[in-house]
C-alpha positions in Angstrom: -0.3 0.1 0.0 2.7 2.4 0.6 4.6 1.7 -2.2 1.5 2.9 -4.4 1.6 5.6 -2.8 5.0 6.7 -3.6 4.6 5.6 -7.0 1.4 7.8 -7.2 3.6 10.7 -6.4 6.1 10.5 -9.2 9.4 12.3 -8.3 8.1 14.0 -5.0 7.3 10.8 -3.2 10.8 9.4 -4.6 12.4 12.3 -2.5 10.4 12.2 0.3 11.2 8.7 0.3 14.7 9.1 -0.4 14.8 11.2 2.7 17.9 12.3 3.3 19.5 11.0 0.2 16.6 12.7 -1.6 17.3 16.0 0.3 21.0 16.2 -0.6 20.0 15.2 -4.4 17.9 18.4 -4.4 20.4 20.8 -2.7 22.9 19.6 -5.0 20.6 20.8 -8.0 19.5 24.1 -5.6 22.6 25.3 -4.8 23.7 24.7 -8.9 22.4 26.6 -11.9 18.5 25.1 -11.6 16.9 27.2 -9.4 14.2 24.9 -6.9 12.0 28.1 -5.5 12.0 26.5 -2.0 11.4 23.2 -2.4 14.1 22.0 -0.6 12.8 23.6 2.6 10.0 22.9 1.8 10.8 19.2 2.0 12.9 19.1 4.4 10.3 20.9 6.9 7.9 18.1 5.9 10.3 15.4 6.7 11.5 17.5 9.8 7.4 17.5 10.8 7.4 13.5 9.7 10.1 12.2 12.1 11.1 14.6 14.8 14.7 12.9 16.3 16.1 12.8 13.0 15.3 17.1 12.1 19.1 17.3 12.8 20.0 14.9 10.5 17.5 16.3 7.3 19.0 19.8 8.1 22.9 18.7 7.6 21.4 16.7 4.5 20.0 19.2 3.1 22.6 21.8 4.3 25.6 19.8 2.6 23.9 19.1 -0.6 23.3 23.2 -1.5 27.1 23.5 -0.2 27.7 20.5 -2.8 25.8 22.0 -5.6 27.7 25.7 -5.2 31.1 24.1 -5.2 30.3 22.5 -8.3 28.9 25.9 -9.5 31.7 27.6 -8.4 34.9 25.6 -9.3 33.4 23.8 -12.3 33.7 27.0 -14.2 37.0 27.9 -13.2 38.7 24.5 -14.0 37.1 24.6 -17.6 38.4 27.5 -18.2 41.7 26.6 -17.3 41.6 23.3 -19.7 40.9 25.5 -22.2 42.9 28.2 -22.1 45.9 25.5 -21.9 44.8 23.9 -25.7 
């Protein structure tokens, strides 16, 4: 029964089902070029409200994801620019 309801939700259900890993991936997307318009905060809030003892885990996973996404967005162009100029 639970599996059917998660499949019915599609991408949203898989992010909520993945819990911390889903927040990490959404944080990477949110911190990069692709805007997610607050969905990372909303999903973190939903998950923290569902399972209060893990609220800190969800906060850390969403923060790490955003930091990884921002780092990729910051350092990837610099790395490709150096390799283009080296040739």
